[in-house]
TORKOL-4160 file (C-alpha; in steps of 0.2 Angstrom, whole numbers, padded with zeros to 4 digits, m for minus):
438
<pt num="1" X="0000" Y="0000" Z="0000"/>
<pt num="2" X="0014" Y="0012" Z="0004"/>
<pt num="3" X="0022" Y="0009" Z="m0013"/>
<pt num="4" X="0005" Y="0013" Z="m0022"/>
<pt num="5" X="0003" Y="0029" Z="m0012"/>
<pt num="6" X="0021" Y="0035" Z="m0017"/>
<pt num="7" X="0017" Y="0031" Z="m0035"/>
<pt num="8" X="0003" Y="0044" Z="m0035"/>
<pt num="9" X="0014" Y="0057" Z="m0026"/>
<pt num="10" X="0017" Y="0067" Z="m0042"/>
<pt num="11" X="m0002" Y="0068" Z="m0045"/>
<pt num="12" X="m0004" Y="0077" Z="m0028"/>
<pt num="13" X="0010" Y="0088" Z="m0033"/>
<pt num="14" X="0002" Y="0092" Z="m0050"/>
<pt num="15" X="m0014" Y="0096" Z="m0041"/>
<pt num="16" X="m0005" Y="0107" Z="m0029"/>
<pt num="17" X="0003" Y="0117" Z="m0043"/>
<pt num="18" X="m0013" Y="0119" Z="m0052"/>
<pt num="19" X="m0022" Y="0125" Z="m0037"/>
<pt num="20" X="m0009" Y="0138" Z="m0034"/>
<pt num="21" X="m0009" Y="0144" Z="m0052"/>
<pt num="22" X="m0027" Y="0147" Z="m0050"/>
<pt num="23" X="m0024" Y="0157" Z="m0034"/>
<pt num="24" X="m0008" Y="0166" Z="m0039"/>
<pt num="25" X="m0014" Y="0172" Z="m0056"/>
<pt num="26" X="m0027" Y="0185" Z="m0050"/>
<pt num="27" X="m0015" Y="0191" Z="m0036"/>
<pt num="28" X="m0001" Y="0193" Z="m0049"/>
<pt num="29" X="m0011" Y="0202" Z="m0062"/>
<pt num="30" X="m0018" Y="0214" Z="m0049"/>
<pt num="31" X="m0002" Y="0217" Z="m0040"/>
<pt num="32" X="0008" Y="0219" Z="m0056"/>
<pt num="33" X="m0005" Y="0232" Z="m0062"/>
<pt num="34" X="m0005" Y="0242" Z="m0046"/>
<pt num="35" X="0014" Y="0242" Z="m0045"/>
<pt num="36" X="0015" Y="0248" Z="m0064"/>
<pt num="37" X="0003" Y="0262" Z="m0059"/>
<pt num="38" X="0013" Y="0266" Z="m0044"/>
<pt num="39" X="0030" Y="0267" Z="m0053"/>
<pt num="40" X="0022" Y="0278" Z="m0067"/>
<pt num="41" X="0016" Y="0290" Z="m0053"/>
<pt num="42" X="0033" Y="0290" Z="m0044"/>
<pt num="43" X="0042" Y="0294" Z="m0060"/>
<pt num="44" X="0029" Y="0308" Z="m0064"/>
<pt num="45" X="0031" Y="0315" Z="m0046"/>
<pt num="46" X="0050" Y="0315" Z="m0047"/>
<pt num="47" X="0050" Y="0324" Z="m0064"/>
<pt num="48" X="0037" Y="0337" Z="m0057"/>
<pt num="49" X="0048" Y="0340" Z="m0042"/>
<pt num="50" X="0063" Y="0343" Z="m0053"/>
<pt num="51" X="0053" Y="0356" Z="m0063"/>
<pt num="52" X="0047" Y="0364" Z="m0047"/>
<pt num="53" X="0061" Y="0363" Z="m0034"/>
<pt num="54" X="0052" Y="0375" Z="m0022"/>
<pt num="55" X="0041" Y="0360" Z="m0017"/>
<pt num="56" X="0054" Y="0354" Z="m0005"/>
<pt num="57" X="0050" Y="0369" Z="0006"/>
<pt num="58" X="0032" Y="0361" Z="0008"/>
<pt num="59" X="0040" Y="0344" Z="0014"/>
<pt num="60" X="0035" Y="0348" Z="0033"/>
<pt num="61" X="0017" Y="0351" Z="0028"/>
<pt num="62" X="0017" Y="0335" Z="0018"/>
<pt num="63" X="0023" Y="0325" Z="0032"/>
<pt num="64" X="0010" Y="0332" Z="0044"/>
<pt num="65" X="m0003" Y="0327" Z="0030"/>
<pt num="66" X="0004" Y="0310" Z="0030"/>
<pt num="67" X="0003" Y="0309" Z="0049"/>
<pt num="68" X="m0015" Y="0313" Z="0049"/>
<pt num="69" X="m0020" Y="0302" Z="0035"/>
<pt num="70" X="m0013" Y="0287" Z="0045"/>
<pt num="71" X="m0020" Y="0293" Z="0061"/>
<pt num="72" X="m0037" Y="0294" Z="0053"/>
<pt num="73" X="m0037" Y="0278" Z="0042"/>
<pt num="74" X="m0021" Y="0269" Z="0045"/>
<pt num="75" X="m0024" Y="0259" Z="0061"/>
<pt num="76" X="m0014" Y="0243" Z="0060"/>
<pt num="77" X="m0009" Y="0248" Z="0042"/>
<pt num="78" X="0004" Y="0260" Z="0050"/>
<pt num="79" X="0015" Y="0245" Z="0054"/>
<pt num="80" X="0018" Y="0242" Z="0036"/>
<pt num="81" X="0029" Y="0228" Z="0030"/>
<pt num="82" X="0031" Y="0222" Z="0048"/>
<pt num="83" X="0012" Y="0219" Z="0049"/>
<pt num="84" X="0014" Y="0208" Z="0034"/>
<pt num="85" X="0028" Y="0198" Z="0041"/>
<pt num="86" X="0018" Y="0196" Z="0058"/>
<pt num="87" X="0003" Y="0189" Z="0048"/>
<pt num="88" X="0014" Y="0177" Z="0038"/>
<pt num="89" X="0022" Y="0171" Z="0055"/>
<pt num="90" X="0005" Y="0169" Z="0063"/>
<pt num="91" X="m0010" Y="0174" Z="0053"/>
<pt num="92" X="m0023" Y="0183" Z="0064"/>
<pt num="93" X="m0034" Y="0197" Z="0058"/>
<pt num="94" X="m0026" Y="0199" Z="0041"/>
<pt num="95" X="m0018" Y="0214" Z="0032"/>
<pt num="96" X="m0031" Y="0228" Z="0029"/>
<pt num="97" X="m0035" Y="0232" Z="0011"/>
<pt num="98" X="m0034" Y="0250" Z="0015"/>
<pt num="99" X="m0015" Y="0248" Z="0016"/>
<pt num="100" X="m0013" Y="0248" Z="m0003"/>
<pt num="101" X="m0021" Y="0266" Z="m0006"/>
<pt num="102" X="m0013" Y="0273" Z="0009"/>
<pt num="103" X="0005" Y="0267" Z="0006"/>
<pt num="104" X="0003" Y="0271" Z="m0013"/>
<pt num="105" X="m0003" Y="0289" Z="m0010"/>
<pt num="106" X="0008" Y="0293" Z="0005"/>
<pt num="107" X="0024" Y="0287" Z="m0004"/>
<pt num="108" X="0020" Y="0297" Z="m0019"/>
<pt num="109" X="0018" Y="0312" Z="m0008"/>
<pt num="110" X="0034" Y="0309" Z="0001"/>
<pt num="111" X="0044" Y="0309" Z="m0016"/>
<pt num="112" X="0034" Y="0323" Z="m0023"/>
<pt num="113" X="0040" Y="0335" Z="m0009"/>
<pt num="114" X="0058" Y="0328" Z="m0008"/>
<pt num="115" X="0058" Y="0315" Z="0005"/>
<pt num="116" X="0072" Y="0302" Z="0003"/>
<pt num="117" X="0064" Y="0285" Z="0002"/>
<pt num="118" X="0062" Y="0270" Z="m0009"/>
<pt num="119" X="0049" Y="0260" Z="m0017"/>
<pt num="120" X="0051" Y="0242" Z="m0011"/>
<pt num="121" X="0041" Y="0244" Z="0005"/>
<pt num="122" X="0027" Y="0251" Z="m0005"/>
<pt num="123" X="0027" Y="0237" Z="m0017"/>
<pt num="124" X="0028" Y="0224" Z="m0003"/>
<pt num="125" X="0013" Y="0231" Z="0006"/>
<pt num="126" X="0003" Y="0232" Z="m0010"/>
<pt num="127" X="0007" Y="0214" Z="m0013"/>
<pt num="128" X="0003" Y="0209" Z="0005"/>
<pt num="129" X="m0014" Y="0218" Z="0006"/>
<pt num="130" X="m0020" Y="0212" Z="m0011"/>
<pt num="131" X="m0015" Y="0194" Z="m0007"/>
<pt num="132" X="m0024" Y="0195" Z="0010"/>
<pt num="133" X="m0040" Y="0202" Z="0003"/>
<pt num="134" X="m0040" Y="0188" Z="m0010"/>
<pt num="135" X="m0036" Y="0175" Z="0003"/>
<pt num="136" X="m0052" Y="0180" Z="0012"/>
<pt num="137" X="m0062" Y="0179" Z="m0004"/>
<pt num="138" X="m0055" Y="0162" Z="m0008"/>
<pt num="139" X="m0058" Y="0157" Z="0011"/>
<pt num="140" X="m0041" Y="0149" Z="0012"/>
<pt num="141" X="m0034" Y="0140" Z="0027"/>
<pt num="142" X="m0022" Y="0148" Z="0039"/>
<pt num="143" X="m0008" Y="0139" Z="0031"/>
<pt num="144" X="m0013" Y="0144" Z="0013"/>
<pt num="145" X="m0015" Y="0162" Z="0019"/>
<pt num="146" X="0003" Y="0162" Z="0025"/>
<pt num="147" X="0008" Y="0156" Z="0007"/>
<pt num="148" X="m0003" Y="0168" Z="m0002"/>
<pt num="149" X="0004" Y="0182" Z="0008"/>
<pt num="150" X="0022" Y="0177" Z="0004"/>
<pt num="151" X="0017" Y="0176" Z="m0015"/>
<pt num="152" X="0010" Y="0194" Z="m0013"/>
<pt num="153" X="0027" Y="0200" Z="m0006"/>
<pt num="154" X="0036" Y="0191" Z="m0021"/>
<pt num="155" X="0024" Y="0198" Z="m0034"/>
<pt num="156" X="0027" Y="0216" Z="m0027"/>
<pt num="157" X="0046" Y="0214" Z="m0026"/>
<pt num="158" X="0048" Y="0206" Z="m0042"/>
<pt num="159" X="0037" Y="0218" Z="m0051"/>
<pt num="160" X="0044" Y="0234" Z="m0044"/>
<pt num="161" X="0063" Y="0230" Z="m0048"/>
<pt num="162" X="0060" Y="0219" Z="m0063"/>
<pt num="163" X="0069" Y="0204" Z="m0054"/>
<pt num="164" X="0057" Y="0190" Z="m0053"/>
<pt num="165" X="0069" Y="0177" Z="m0047"/>
<pt num="166" X="0075" Y="0188" Z="m0033"/>
<pt num="167" X="0057" Y="0192" Z="m0028"/>
<pt num="168" X="0053" Y="0174" Z="m0025"/>
<pt num="169" X="0069" Y="0171" Z="m0015"/>
<pt num="170" X="0067" Y="0187" Z="m0005"/>
<pt num="171" X="0049" Y="0182" Z="0000"/>
<pt num="172" X="0056" Y="0166" Z="0007"/>
<pt num="173" X="0071" Y="0173" Z="0015"/>
<pt num="174" X="0067" Y="0189" Z="0023"/>
<pt num="175" X="0055" Y="0182" Z="0036"/>
<pt num="176" X="0068" Y="0174" Z="0047"/>
<pt num="177" X="0087" Y="0175" Z="0049"/>
<pt num="178" X="0095" Y="0159" Z="0044"/>
<pt num="179" X="0080" Y="0149" Z="0039"/>
<pt num="180" X="0071" Y="0147" Z="0022"/>
<pt num="181" X="0055" Y="0137" Z="0021"/>
<pt num="182" X="0052" Y="0130" Z="0004"/>
<pt num="183" X="0033" Y="0126" Z="0005"/>
<pt num="184" X="0029" Y="0142" Z="m0004"/>
<pt num="185" X="0043" Y="0141" Z="m0017"/>
<pt num="186" X="0033" Y="0137" Z="m0032"/>
<pt num="187" X="0018" Y="0150" Z="m0028"/>
<pt num="188" X="0031" Y="0164" Z="m0025"/>
<pt num="189" X="0041" Y="0160" Z="m0041"/>
<pt num="190" X="0025" Y="0160" Z="m0051"/>
<pt num="191" X="0018" Y="0176" Z="m0043"/>
<pt num="192" X="0035" Y="0185" Z="m0045"/>
<pt num="193" X="0037" Y="0180" Z="m0063"/>
<pt num="194" X="0019" Y="0184" Z="m0068"/>
<pt num="195" X="0018" Y="0201" Z="m0059"/>
<pt num="196" X="0034" Y="0206" Z="m0067"/>
<pt num="197" X="0027" Y="0201" Z="m0084"/>
<pt num="198" X="0011" Y="0211" Z="m0081"/>
<pt num="199" X="0021" Y="0226" Z="m0075"/>
<pt num="200" X="0031" Y="0226" Z="m0091"/>
<pt num="201" X="0015" Y="0224" Z="m0101"/>
<pt num="202" X="0009" Y="0241" Z="m0095"/>
<pt num="203" X="0025" Y="0249" Z="m0103"/>
<pt num="204" X="0035" Y="0250" Z="m0087"/>
<pt num="205" X="0054" Y="0250" Z="m0090"/>
<pt num="206" X="0067" Y="0247" Z="m0077"/>
<pt num="207" X="0084" Y="0255" Z="m0075"/>
<pt num="208" X="0097" Y="0245" Z="m0083"/>
<pt num="209" X="0114" Y="0244" Z="m0075"/>
<pt num="210" X="0130" Y="0237" Z="m0082"/>
<pt num="211" X="0147" Y="0231" Z="m0075"/>
<pt num="212" X="0160" Y="0231" Z="m0089"/>
<pt num="213" X="0173" Y="0223" Z="m0078"/>
<pt num="214" X="0177" Y="0205" Z="m0083"/>
<pt num="215" X="0184" Y="0194" Z="m0069"/>
<pt num="216" X="0202" Y="0190" Z="m0071"/>
<pt num="217" X="0212" Y="0174" Z="m0065"/>
<pt num="218" X="0227" Y="0174" Z="m0054"/>
<pt num="219" X="0244" Y="0173" Z="m0064"/>
<pt num="220" X="0254" Y="0168" Z="m0049"/>
<pt num="221" X="0244" Y="0153" Z="m0045"/>
<pt num="222" X="0236" Y="0145" Z="m0060"/>
<pt num="223" X="0224" Y="0134" Z="m0050"/>
<pt num="224" X="0216" Y="0149" Z="m0042"/>
<pt num="225" X="0202" Y="0155" Z="m0054"/>
<pt num="226" X="0201" Y="0172" Z="m0048"/>
<pt num="227" X="0211" Y="0188" Z="m0044"/>
<pt num="228" X="0217" Y="0185" Z="m0027"/>
<pt num="229" X="0221" Y="0203" Z="m0023"/>
<pt num="230" X="0205" Y="0209" Z="m0030"/>
<pt num="231" X="0196" Y="0195" Z="m0019"/>
<pt num="232" X="0204" Y="0202" Z="m0004"/>
<pt num="233" X="0198" Y="0220" Z="m0008"/>
<pt num="234" X="0181" Y="0213" Z="m0011"/>
<pt num="235" X="0181" Y="0205" Z="0006"/>
<pt num="236" X="0187" Y="0221" Z="0014"/>
<pt num="237" X="0173" Y="0230" Z="0005"/>
<pt num="238" X="0160" Y="0217" Z="0011"/>
<pt num="239" X="0165" Y="0222" Z="0029"/>
<pt num="240" X="0162" Y="0240" Z="0025"/>
<pt num="241" X="0145" Y="0236" Z="0017"/>
<pt num="242" X="0140" Y="0227" Z="0032"/>
<pt num="243" X="0144" Y="0240" Z="0044"/>
<pt num="244" X="0135" Y="0253" Z="0034"/>
<pt num="245" X="0120" Y="0242" Z="0033"/>
<pt num="246" X="0121" Y="0241" Z="0052"/>
<pt num="247" X="0123" Y="0260" Z="0053"/>
<pt num="248" X="0108" Y="0263" Z="0043"/>
<pt num="249" X="0096" Y="0251" Z="0052"/>
<pt num="250" X="0102" Y="0258" Z="0069"/>
<pt num="251" X="0101" Y="0276" Z="0064"/>
<pt num="252" X="0083" Y="0275" Z="0056"/>
<pt num="253" X="0076" Y="0265" Z="0071"/>
<pt num="254" X="0085" Y="0276" Z="0084"/>
<pt num="255" X="0078" Y="0292" Z="0076"/>
<pt num="256" X="0060" Y="0285" Z="0076"/>
<pt num="257" X="0062" Y="0279" Z="0094"/>
<pt num="258" X="0069" Y="0295" Z="0102"/>
<pt num="259" X="0057" Y="0306" Z="0092"/>
<pt num="260" X="0042" Y="0296" Z="0099"/>
<pt num="261" X="0050" Y="0296" Z="0116"/>
<pt num="262" X="0053" Y="0315" Z="0116"/>
<pt num="263" X="0037" Y="0320" Z="0107"/>
<pt num="264" X="0023" Y="0310" Z="0116"/>
<pt num="265" X="0007" Y="0320" Z="0112"/>
<pt num="266" X="0008" Y="0331" Z="0097"/>
<pt num="267" X="0016" Y="0318" Z="0086"/>
<pt num="268" X="0013" Y="0328" Z="0070"/>
<pt num="269" X="0028" Y="0338" Z="0075"/>
<pt num="270" X="0039" Y="0323" Z="0072"/>
<pt num="271" X="0037" Y="0324" Z="0052"/>
<pt num="272" X="0037" Y="0343" Z="0053"/>
<pt num="273" X="0054" Y="0343" Z="0062"/>
<pt num="274" X="0060" Y="0329" Z="0051"/>
<pt num="275" X="0055" Y="0338" Z="0035"/>
<pt num="276" X="0063" Y="0354" Z="0041"/>
<pt num="277" X="0080" Y="0345" Z="0044"/>
<pt num="278" X="0079" Y="0338" Z="0027"/>
<pt num="279" X="0077" Y="0356" Z="0020"/>
<pt num="280" X="0091" Y="0363" Z="0030"/>
<pt num="281" X="0103" Y="0349" Z="0025"/>
<pt num="282" X="0099" Y="0352" Z="0007"/>
<pt num="283" X="0102" Y="0370" Z="0008"/>
<pt num="284" X="0119" Y="0366" Z="0018"/>
<pt num="285" X="0125" Y="0355" Z="0004"/>
<pt num="286" X="0118" Y="0365" Z="m0010"/>
<pt num="287" X="0111" Y="0350" Z="m0019"/>
<pt num="288" X="0095" Y="0340" Z="m0021"/>
<pt num="289" X="0104" Y="0324" Z="m0026"/>
<pt num="290" X="0100" Y="0316" Z="m0010"/>
<pt num="291" X="0081" Y="0318" Z="m0011"/>
<pt num="292" X="0069" Y="0306" Z="m0018"/>
<pt num="293" X="0074" Y="0289" Z="m0025"/>
<pt num="294" X="0092" Y="0294" Z="m0031"/>
<pt num="295" X="0092" Y="0282" Z="m0046"/>
<pt num="296" X="0096" Y="0297" Z="m0057"/>
<pt num="297" X="0099" Y="0315" Z="m0054"/>
<pt num="298" X="0092" Y="0331" Z="m0061"/>
<pt num="299" X="0109" Y="0335" Z="m0067"/>
<pt num="300" X="0119" Y="0324" Z="m0078"/>
<pt num="301" X="0134" Y="0324" Z="m0067"/>
<pt num="302" X="0124" Y="0324" Z="m0050"/>
<pt num="303" X="0126" Y="0310" Z="m0037"/>
<pt num="304" X="0115" Y="0295" Z="m0041"/>
<pt num="305" X="0115" Y="0276" Z="m0042"/>
<pt num="306" X="0118" Y="0277" Z="m0061"/>
<pt num="307" X="0132" Y="0289" Z="m0059"/>
<pt num="308" X="0140" Y="0279" Z="m0045"/>
<pt num="309" X="0145" Y="0266" Z="m0058"/>
<pt num="310" X="0157" Y="0279" Z="m0066"/>
<pt num="311" X="0173" Y="0286" Z="m0060"/>
<pt num="312" X="0170" Y="0302" Z="m0051"/>
<pt num="313" X="0151" Y="0300" Z="m0053"/>
<pt num="314" X="0149" Y="0303" Z="m0034"/>
<pt num="315" X="0159" Y="0311" Z="m0020"/>
<pt num="316" X="0168" Y="0301" Z="m0007"/>
<pt num="317" X="0154" Y="0305" Z="0006"/>
<pt num="318" X="0139" Y="0303" Z="m0005"/>
<pt num="319" X="0134" Y="0287" Z="0003"/>
<pt num="320" X="0134" Y="0294" Z="0020"/>
<pt num="321" X="0123" Y="0309" Z="0015"/>
<pt num="322" X="0111" Y="0298" Z="0007"/>
<pt num="323" X="0111" Y="0287" Z="0023"/>
<pt num="324" X="0107" Y="0302" Z="0034"/>
<pt num="325" X="0094" Y="0309" Z="0022"/>
<pt num="326" X="0085" Y="0293" Z="0021"/>
<pt num="327" X="0086" Y="0288" Z="0040"/>
<pt num="328" X="0079" Y="0305" Z="0044"/>
<pt num="329" X="0065" Y="0304" Z="0031"/>
<pt num="330" X="0059" Y="0287" Z="0037"/>
<pt num="331" X="0062" Y="0289" Z="0055"/>
<pt num="332" X="0052" Y="0305" Z="0055"/>
<pt num="333" X="0037" Y="0295" Z="0048"/>
<pt num="334" X="0037" Y="0298" Z="0030"/>
<pt num="335" X="0032" Y="0283" Z="0019"/>
<pt num="336" X="0041" Y="0273" Z="0006"/>
<pt num="337" X="0054" Y="0259" Z="0006"/>
<pt num="338" X="0072" Y="0258" Z="0011"/>
<pt num="339" X="0079" Y="0247" Z="m0003"/>
<pt num="340" X="0082" Y="0259" Z="m0017"/>
<pt num="341" X="0091" Y="0271" Z="m0005"/>
<pt num="342" X="0101" Y="0256" Z="0001"/>
<pt num="343" X="0106" Y="0253" Z="m0017"/>
<pt num="344" X="0112" Y="0271" Z="m0018"/>
<pt num="345" X="0122" Y="0270" Z="m0001"/>
<pt num="346" X="0130" Y="0254" Z="m0007"/>
<pt num="347" X="0134" Y="0259" Z="m0025"/>
<pt num="348" X="0141" Y="0276" Z="m0019"/>
<pt num="349" X="0151" Y="0267" Z="m0005"/>
<pt num="350" X="0158" Y="0255" Z="m0017"/>
<pt num="351" X="0163" Y="0269" Z="m0029"/>
<pt num="352" X="0173" Y="0277" Z="m0014"/>
<pt num="353" X="0181" Y="0261" Z="m0009"/>
<pt num="354" X="0186" Y="0257" Z="m0027"/>
<pt num="355" X="0194" Y="0274" Z="m0029"/>
<pt num="356" X="0204" Y="0272" Z="m0013"/>
<pt num="357" X="0210" Y="0254" Z="m0016"/>
<pt num="358" X="0212" Y="0255" Z="m0035"/>
<pt num="359" X="0199" Y="0242" Z="m0039"/>
<pt num="360" X="0186" Y="0243" Z="m0053"/>
<pt num="361" X="0173" Y="0256" Z="m0050"/>
<pt num="362" X="0159" Y="0248" Z="m0059"/>
<pt num="363" X="0162" Y="0231" Z="m0051"/>
<pt num="364" X="0163" Y="0239" Z="m0033"/>
<pt num="365" X="0147" Y="0250" Z="m0036"/>
<pt num="366" X="0138" Y="0234" Z="m0041"/>
<pt num="367" X="0144" Y="0224" Z="m0026"/>
<pt num="368" X="0139" Y="0238" Z="m0014"/>
<pt num="369" X="0122" Y="0239" Z="m0023"/>
<pt num="370" X="0118" Y="0222" Z="m0018"/>
<pt num="371" X="0128" Y="0219" Z="m0002"/>
<pt num="372" X="0122" Y="0234" Z="0008"/>
<pt num="373" X="0104" Y="0228" Z="0004"/>
<pt num="374" X="0110" Y="0210" Z="0010"/>
<pt num="375" X="0116" Y="0217" Z="0026"/>
<pt num="376" X="0101" Y="0228" Z="0030"/>
<pt num="377" X="0088" Y="0215" Z="0026"/>
<pt num="378" X="0098" Y="0199" Z="0031"/>
<pt num="379" X="0094" Y="0191" Z="0014"/>
<pt num="380" X="0111" Y="0187" Z="0006"/>
<pt num="381" X="0105" Y="0173" Z="m0006"/>
<pt num="382" X="0091" Y="0184" Z="m0013"/>
<pt num="383" X="0104" Y="0198" Z="m0016"/>
<pt num="384" X="0117" Y="0187" Z="m0025"/>
<pt num="385" X="0102" Y="0182" Z="m0036"/>
<pt num="386" X="0099" Y="0200" Z="m0039"/>
<pt num="387" X="0117" Y="0203" Z="m0043"/>
<pt num="388" X="0115" Y="0190" Z="m0057"/>
<pt num="389" X="0099" Y="0196" Z="m0063"/>
<pt num="390" X="0105" Y="0214" Z="m0064"/>
<pt num="391" X="0123" Y="0212" Z="m0069"/>
<pt num="392" X="0126" Y="0195" Z="m0076"/>
<pt num="393" X="0135" Y="0179" Z="m0070"/>
<pt num="394" X="0153" Y="0185" Z="m0074"/>
<pt num="395" X="0157" Y="0191" Z="m0056"/>
<pt num="396" X="0145" Y="0180" Z="m0046"/>
<pt num="397" X="0159" Y="0174" Z="m0034"/>
<pt num="398" X="0163" Y="0192" Z="m0029"/>
<pt num="399" X="0144" Y="0195" Z="m0027"/>
<pt num="400" X="0144" Y="0180" Z="m0015"/>
<pt num="401" X="0159" Y="0186" Z="m0005"/>
<pt num="402" X="0153" Y="0204" Z="m0003"/>
<pt num="403" X="0135" Y="0198" Z="0002"/>
<pt num="404" X="0140" Y="0185" Z="0014"/>
<pt num="405" X="0152" Y="0196" Z="0023"/>
<pt num="406" X="0140" Y="0211" Z="0023"/>
<pt num="407" X="0127" Y="0199" Z="0030"/>
<pt num="408" X="0138" Y="0193" Z="0044"/>
<pt num="409" X="0145" Y="0210" Z="0049"/>
<pt num="410" X="0128" Y="0219" Z="0049"/>
<pt num="411" X="0125" Y="0209" Z="0065"/>
<pt num="412" X="0108" Y="0206" Z="0072"/>
<pt num="413" X="0101" Y="0222" Z="0065"/>
<pt num="414" X="0089" Y="0225" Z="0050"/>
<pt num="415" X="0076" Y="0237" Z="0043"/>
<pt num="416" X="0062" Y="0225" Z="0047"/>
<pt num="417" X="0058" Y="0224" Z="0066"/>
<pt num="418" X="0047" Y="0210" Z="0064"/>
<pt num="419" X="0060" Y="0199" Z="0057"/>
<pt num="420" X="0064" Y="0183" Z="0067"/>
<pt num="421" X="0080" Y="0176" Z="0072"/>
<pt num="422" X="0080" Y="0157" Z="0068"/>
<pt num="423" X="0099" Y="0154" Z="0067"/>
<pt num="424" X="0111" Y="0167" Z="0075"/>
<pt num="425" X="0125" Y="0174" Z="0065"/>
<pt num="426" X="0143" Y="0167" Z="0067"/>
<pt num="427" X="0152" Y="0173" Z="0083"/>
<pt num="428" X="0136" Y="0180" Z="0091"/>
<pt num="429" X="0128" Y="0175" Z="0107"/>
<pt num="430" X="0113" Y="0163" Z="0105"/>
<pt num="431" X="0096" Y="0170" Z="0105"/>
<pt num="432" X="0080" Y="0161" Z="0110"/>
<pt num="433" X="0072" Y="0152" Z="0095"/>
<pt num="434" X="0061" Y="0163" Z="0083"/>
<pt num="435" X="0065" Y="0179" Z="0094"/>
<pt num="436" X="0063" Y="0196" Z="0086"/>
<pt num="437" X="0078" Y="0206" Z="0081"/>
<pt num="438" X="0086" Y="0214" Z="0097"/>
């Protein structure tokens, strides 16, 4: 009887896949379409701000508006991506559908008036809230709700960056440090691929990055299939990327914590003060390069992610300024993601390290691009995959070294406070199983 049951195992697998194709398809189509609309709005808001730079001076008022929008309608949705993570760990009341319009509108407002934020958090929240709604409509079990939420996260991430394989792995990896559960692998992969296709079908084009450097072999030791000196430089850079990821997480959480501790009643003052500080820093530096996403700049030679791949494309402190601008923006209560600013921080820091060490600028900008993200989200595998999807396979060994070292040296910190610690990092004291990040 046991052999007969095993012989039909593939039929149950096929039924499982067909079931999730039926469930994931509407999730992916809806999420991919909303993300496409969001990216179009974001691009339009950025261009409009570039044409009307005086909008920056309204940033404190915009922050106050965001505060009252969430105070009136936000409720549990104010927890953002952390709420989705909690629901995946232990499904309870679900993710409110109002999260989608709220995060979309407030993220666009943040960028329109010059806040330094990203887009990943918005896409993940869109995916999670849409998936939660459809999960209720389909009357799924608690276990299936957990899987559809992960598929929603994968759909949002894959669509917003145009990296479907990364989106799938990220949705599996970001929940807990040191543990990946593969029960949602196929639904996440299907959701991420389809959402990316749908987003592209709406005419959305993602920024293309290129690393021209081609890995070289060691001439001293023929049996070593990489440049040993460059390998050492990459390892050093990985350490710096990990420390910068830790710095970003620590600073953004600290700003939020102490702001709420000092201002207990009139909380609208927090975004008002935060927006004012952003204005003062912008005037002090005499540049708007550290506002908004930072993928490109209003000026051809301005500091941006794209220009970080060029010699002299950023200053030696561009990474630190972007880190500070983003930590203040998000810590003060403005909405958006952290990942695109992390790309900026990493690429700019990689550029600086390359100039100092005499390493290839484009390679180190690409390494920082993925490695700081790996350290701040504790998702090294997803970030290696992202490096391959964005830059090709030629330098995958260097991507792995930078991401793994950055992940280790970022410590038990991260941008997601609801992330669990399943396995502690090397050299760290043991924490209770499934404890939250300290």
